[in-house]
C-alpha positions, 0 to 999 in steps of 0.5 A: 755384873762384872766380878771385879766390881763385887771384889772392889766393894767386897760384896757377895753376889747374893747380897747385890741387887741391880735394877735392869732399867735405871733413870736419872733425872733432875733439873738442867745442870745437876749432872744427869748425863754425867752420872748416866755415863759413869753408871753405864761404864761401871755396870756395863749397861746400854746408854739412853740419852737425851739429845738437846743439841739436835733440837733445832728450836733450842737456841731460839728458845733460850733467846726468846722463850715466849715465842718458841716454847711450844716447838721446843717442847714438842720436839723434845716430847716426840724425841723422848717418846721415840726412845721409849718406843725403841725400848718397848719394842726391844727385849726389855727383859734381856737388856739392861740400860740407864737413861738420863731422862723419864718421859713423865718429867716432860710436863715439868718443862711445859708447865713452866714454859708454855702459856695456858693455851699452849699447855692445853694443846701440848697436854692433849698430844702428851696424854695421847702418846704416854700410855703403856711406855716402859718405866724404869726399875728405879729413878735417881733424882739429883737435887742441887740448889739453884745457885749450884746449877747456875754455876755448873751451866756456866762451867760446862760452857755450852754456847746454846745455854749462854742465854739461859736466865737464873730465874728459869733454872729456879723455876725448873728447880722448884717445879722438879721438887714438886713433881718428885714430892708426889712421884710414886710411879717407881722406886725413887732415890733422891740424891743431894748433889749439893754435898757431894761431887759425883762428876769429879770425886770418885769416892763420892761416886763409888759410895752412891754406886755401892749404895745403889747395889746393896740397899733395898730402895722404895723411896730413899734419901741419899745425903751421906754427909748431912751428919758430918 
């Protein structure tokens, strides 16, 4: 780690533990990619990002979810799998990285968007490829109320998301809550982004970074302003 970061936070290197592979997760609009890029910059980590803009079915999906759910979902599944395969084929013990997804969340979207027959087909493909993929050392799950997600999606102004329905975001948000309620594959840090602004408030970001560097995390809830 950069010595300047230790100096900034007045930390001793012996008291700091930095995961080699960090994954950021959460529903659409919660700020996964922003936090991923900020952590990568602070820690000098490699960035691994989803690429929604390269999915040729996405715009059609937001216009007509029923008829385009399966191809958009399979495209994302294979894209995520390819990125995890690249990590597995590299030297996972030497490299350090931060990603804005875990592949295990893929069925969250599938369950929300696919009908029963499509989901059965999707799940057969998912189960056939999910084995032996690398897992992060820690997952940071970003939470926010649905109304906040709606506002954030509007503010970022992506053309492809103009057709996105609030009900769809609400379904995804509920599905994420259920998924991480039962999640125990890796250490998990749950962050309430409804009370902090990691994108625009540098102090909020630095407080979270210091927490990540200095706390032993198994299943921790980060809600620093809840007691104010």
